[in-house]
C-alpha positions as a Markdown table, in Angstrom:
| # | Residue | x | y | z |
|---|---|---|---|---|
| 1 | Met | 174.7 | 130.4 | 115.0 |
| 2 | Pro | 176.3 | 130.5 | 111.5 |
| 3 | Ala | 175.1 | 132.7 | 108.9 |
| 4 | Tyr | 174.1 | 129.8 | 107.0 |
| 5 | Val | 173.0 | 126.0 | 107.5 |
| 6 | Ile | 174.2 | 123.3 | 105.2 |
| 7 | Asp | 171.3 | 120.9 | 104.9 |
| 8 | Glu | 172.6 | 117.5 | 106.0 |
| 9 | Arg | 171.1 | 116.0 | 102.6 |
| 10 | Ile | 173.7 | 117.7 | 100.3 |
| 11 | Pro | 176.9 | 116.1 | 101.1 |
| 12 | Pro | 176.1 | 112.4 | 100.6 |
| 13 | Ile | 174.2 | 113.4 | 97.3 |
| 14 | Met | 177.3 | 115.5 | 96.2 |
| 15 | Thr | 179.5 | 112.5 | 97.2 |
| 16 | Asn | 177.3 | 110.0 | 95.0 |
| 17 | Gln | 176.4 | 112.4 | 92.1 |
| 18 | Gly | 178.6 | 115.3 | 92.1 |
| 19 | Arg | 175.6 | 117.6 | 91.7 |
| 20 | Tyr | 172.9 | 118.7 | 93.8 |
| 21 | Ala | 169.6 | 120.9 | 93.1 |
| 22 | Asp | 166.6 | 121.7 | 95.0 |
| 23 | Asp | 164.0 | 124.5 | 95.8 |
| 24 | Arg | 164.0 | 126.1 | 99.1 |
| 25 | Ile | 162.5 | 129.1 | 100.9 |
| 26 | Met | 164.9 | 131.7 | 102.0 |
| 27 | Lys | 164.8 | 134.9 | 104.0 |
| 28 | Arg | 166.1 | 138.3 | 102.5 |
| 29 | Val | 167.9 | 140.7 | 104.8 |
| 30 | Thr | 164.6 | 142.6 | 104.9 |
| 31 | Gly | 163.1 | 139.6 | 106.3 |
| 32 | Glu | 160.9 | 138.6 | 103.4 |
| 33 | Leu | 160.7 | 134.8 | 102.5 |
| 34 | Tyr | 161.1 | 133.7 | 99.0 |
| 35 | Trp | 161.4 | 130.6 | 97.0 |
| 36 | Arg | 164.8 | 130.1 | 95.4 |
| 37 | His | 166.3 | 127.3 | 93.1 |
| 38 | Val | 169.8 | 126.3 | 94.0 |
| 39 | Thr | 172.0 | 124.0 | 91.8 |
| 40 | Gly | 175.6 | 123.0 | 92.4 |
| 41 | Arg | 177.9 | 120.8 | 90.7 |
| 42 | Ser | 181.7 | 119.9 | 91.6 |
| 43 | Leu | 184.5 | 120.7 | 89.2 |
| 44 | Asp | 186.2 | 117.4 | 89.9 |
| 45 | Arg | 184.2 | 114.2 | 90.2 |
| 46 | Leu | 186.9 | 112.6 | 92.4 |
| 47 | Ala | 186.7 | 115.5 | 95.0 |
| 48 | Pro | 183.0 | 116.4 | 94.9 |
| 49 | His | 183.4 | 118.6 | 98.0 |
| 50 | Gly | 186.2 | 120.6 | 96.5 |
| 51 | Ala | 185.7 | 123.5 | 94.1 |
| 52 | Gly | 182.3 | 123.6 | 92.4 |
| 53 | Val | 179.7 | 126.1 | 90.8 |
| 54 | Trp | 176.6 | 127.0 | 92.5 |
| 55 | Thr | 173.8 | 129.1 | 91.2 |
| 56 | Phe | 171.1 | 130.5 | 93.1 |
| 57 | Glu | 167.8 | 131.5 | 91.1 |
| 58 | Asp | 165.2 | 133.8 | 92.6 |
| 59 | Leu | 161.8 | 132.4 | 92.0 |
| 60 | Ser | 159.8 | 135.2 | 93.4 |
| 61 | Ala | 158.2 | 136.3 | 89.9 |
| 62 | Thr | 156.5 | 132.6 | 89.7 |
| 63 | Arg | 156.4 | 131.3 | 93.2 |
| 64 | Arg | 154.9 | 133.1 | 96.4 |
| 65 | Val | 155.2 | 132.2 | 100.0 |
| 66 | Asp | 152.3 | 132.9 | 102.1 |
| 67 | Ile | 153.1 | 131.0 | 105.3 |
| 68 | Glu | 155.6 | 131.3 | 108.1 |
| 69 | Leu | 158.7 | 129.1 | 108.3 |
| 70 | Thr | 158.2 | 126.7 | 111.2 |
| 71 | Ser | 161.3 | 124.2 | 111.4 |
| 72 | Arg | 164.5 | 125.3 | 113.1 |
| 73 | Asn | 166.5 | 125.2 | 109.7 |
| 74 | Gly | 164.0 | 127.1 | 107.7 |
| 75 | Ala | 163.3 | 124.2 | 105.5 |
| 76 | Leu | 159.6 | 124.4 | 104.4 |
| 77 | Arg | 158.0 | 121.4 | 102.8 |
| 78 | Gln | 155.0 | 123.0 | 101.2 |
| 79 | Asp | 154.0 | 126.3 | 99.6 |
| 80 | Gln | 150.5 | 127.8 | 99.7 |
| 81 | Gln | 149.4 | 125.5 | 96.8 |
| 82 | Gly | 150.7 | 122.3 | 98.4 |
| 83 | Asn | 153.6 | 121.9 | 96.1 |
| 84 | Arg | 156.7 | 120.3 | 97.4 |
| 85 | Pro | 160.3 | 121.6 | 96.7 |
| 86 | Arg | 162.3 | 119.5 | 94.4 |
| 87 | Thr | 165.0 | 117.4 | 96.1 |
| 88 | Gly | 168.5 | 116.6 | 95.0 |
| 89 | His | 168.9 | 115.2 | 91.6 |
């Protein structure tokens, strides 16, 4: 299994918009789960899957994870308050 999994939602959004963003739960090497905001933008609108800039912001200071991941790819749809992660925009 690869070290990371590309969510199948990302490629079509990058193709259409040239950018992608969402909040997601990730796992640290220590096993701790945490929320992270991911933003990506292609450098060339005509080649949206080529070179790009991606940023990853740790949201631990403002958002806690109190439940275990349940799906095979680690995507979690709700945190303890029932907030839904943002989807691509």
